[in-house]
N, C-alpha and C positions, 0 to 999 in steps of 0.2 A: 819680141821682147819678153824676157822671162820676168814674172813678178814674184817668183818664189822667194820668200823671206823678206819681201818689201814691207815697209811700214804702211805705205799707202801708194796706190797706183791708179792710172787711168788707161783704159784700153779702147782704141777706136773712138775716142771722145769727139762728138760733134755737138756744137752749140750754135743755135740760130737765134737771131733777134729779128722777128718779123721774117722778111725774105732774105736778110743778110746773114751770111755764115761768118760767125765770129771765130770759131775754132773748128778745124776740119781734120778729123782723123788723127787725134793726138794720142800717142803711146808714150807713157812715161812711168817709171817706177822710182820711188823715193825711199832712201834707206835711213834707218835709225843712225844716230851719231854723226850726221852730216848737216851742214848748212847748204841749202840749194837756193841760189838767187834766180828769180825769174825776171828777165829784162826784155826790153823791146820798145818800139815806138808807141806813142799814144794810139789807142784803138787796136792794139795787137792781140788783146784778149787776156792780158795778165790777170786783172781782177776777176774776170769771168772764170778763168781756170781755178783761181783760189776759191771762189764761191762754190764751184762744183766739188772741189776737194773737201770743203767744209760741209757739204751736203745741203747747202742753202738753196741751190738751184738744181733742177733735174736736167740731165743732158738730153739733147734731141736724139742722140744715138750714142751707143757705146756704154761704158760702165766705169764707175769708180769702185775700187776695192780697198777695204781696210783690213790689213793683215790677211789678205786672200779671200775675204768675204765681201760680197756685194754690199756697198755702203747703204744702198736703198733698202736692203732687207733688215738692217739693224734698227733697233728702236732709238728714239730720240735721246733717251737717257744714256745709252751706250755711246752714241756719237758725241754727246756733250762731255762725257767723261773721258773720251779718247782723244778728242780734237779740241784744241784751244784756237780760237780765231780772233785776231786783232784786226778789225776792219780799217779801211783807209780813213784818216782823220777822225779816229774813234774819240769820242768825248761824251761828257754828260753835263747837264746844266741845271739839275735839280739840287736842292740844298741837302744832300745826303753827305754824311761824314765820309771822308776819303776811305777810312778803314772799313766802313760798311759797304762801300762800293766794291772794294777789293774782295770782300767776303762773298760777293755774288758769284765769284769763280768757284766757290765751294758747293754751290747748289747741286751740281751733278754728283757730288759725293754724299748727298743726303743731308747737307747742313740745313738747319731750321733757323732762319734769321730772326724769328720772332722771340727767340730765347738765347741765352748765352751760348756761344759756340763750344762744341766739344774741343777737347785739348788738341786733337790732331788737326782740326780745321783752324783753330786759333793760331797754331804753330805755322801752318801753311801760309796764312795771311801775314803773319809776322815776317816769315822768310821772304815773301814776295816784296813786301814794303822795304825791307832792308836791302834787297838786291837792286832796287831802283833808287836807293837813297831817299826813300819817301817817308821815313818814320816821323820826320818833323812836320809832315803834312797830314798825318793820320787822323788828327782830331778836327781838321778844318773842313767846312762844307765845300763840296766840290765846286759849287758855283762861285766861290771866292778865289779860286786858283787861277794862275796864269795859264796860257795855252801850253807852255812847256811843262808846268806842274801837272796839269790834267793828263798830258801824255804819259807822264811817269805813273800816275795812278791807274790809267787804263792798261798800261803794260803790266803793272802789278796784278790787276784783276785777271788778266790772261795767264800770268805766271802761277797764280795761286791755284789754278786748275790742276797743275802738275800733270798735264796730259802727255801722252806719248807722241802726239803730232802737234806741232806749233806752227800755225799759219799767221803770217803778218803781212798786211798790205800797205806798202809804203810807210813803214813806221818812223822813218826819219824825215818825212816831208815837213818842211817849214820849221825844222829844229835847227838850233845853232850847232856849229861844228863839234863842240864839246859833248853835247848830249847825243848827237848823231853817232859819234864814236862810242859813247857809253852804251847806247842802245844796241849797236852791233856787237859789242863785247858781251852784253847780256845774252844775245841770241847764240853767240858762240858757246857760252857757258851752258845754255840749254842743250846744245848738241853734245857737249862734254858729258852731260848726265844721261846721254844716249837717247835723247829726243830726236825726232825727225823734224828739222826746222826748214820751212819753205817760206821765203821772203821775197816780195815784189819790191824791186828797187829801180829808181831812175838814175841813181848815182853809180856809174860804172866803176869809178875808182873804189868806192866802198865795196861793191860786189867783188872786184878783183882781189881786194885785200882780205875780206872776211869769209868769202864763200869757198867751200870745197869744190863746188860744181856750179856751173852757170847754164841755164836754159835760155836761149834767145828765141823769142816768138816774133814772127813777122809774117804778114800776109796770111794769117789764120793758121799757120803751121809752125812746127819747130824748125827754125833756121840753123840752130847749132845747139849742141849739148855736150858738155865736157868740162874739164878744168879750165880756170880762167885763161891760161895761155892759149888754149884751143878755141874756146867759145868767143873770146874777144879778139881773135886774129883780125888783122886789118880788113881783109876782103869780106869777112863775115859781117862785121858790124857796119861797115860802110854800105853794104847792100841792104842790110836791115833798116838802117836809119836814114839812108839817102843823103848822107853828108860824109865829108872826108874827115879823118881823124889823124892827129899826131900821136905817136905812141912813145911814151916814156917808160923807163924802168926804174923803180925806186926800191932799193933793198931787195932786188930780185923779183918784184911784183909789177906786172904790166899795168900801166896807167894810161888808158886811152883818153884823149882830150878832143872833143868835137871842135873842128877848126873852121870849116866853111861848107856851104851847100854846094 
């Protein structure tokens, strides 16, 4: 696998949890300007892969590279400036104004939150809130927001970083269909500004509709990697998930539906 020109990549990645091998010899390169969906059954290592890409966990073997440089060799400030990470079920429960929470995404750029933000930081916060339709929430304490409203604010915090790599772990979990669609549209817009977007999803329909590329993880390895029509082919996902699927096509987009065990 060539990683030349990749925004972020993993080579020979092995991840162990105790004696269990979670990921075994993963080779993947992710490009700028694309949305890549990581899918697979529970326990396949999707979140683990994302945490390695974010530099939050060190691999047992292999390496993560950011623009061709070992991620582990880069300082924490460079990683935070380059990689935005939206964890699974990200939220906050302290009485901080939503606008101030979003401003935390500007810390890697040198923002000092003890004083008024510089113009470029304030503008980034404003843009992020506008993109998630969160301006009406900006002055409210985060602990007074609904789950869906908090999800908007946490997405805005990650967006305000304006990082070259955007990692999102199940950002549509527990969201209603309207906001799930809105969230995926926001991620597509991130790719349109040439960010490298990598998103863990359980909803194969959303993956098929919004992703340029889908990586299927199963049994600690990459079971498939390609455009939705290839990665979500019947034999591939049935083997990965252990269920049969019915395959529909809507507006030319494959829509696999889990049918029976």
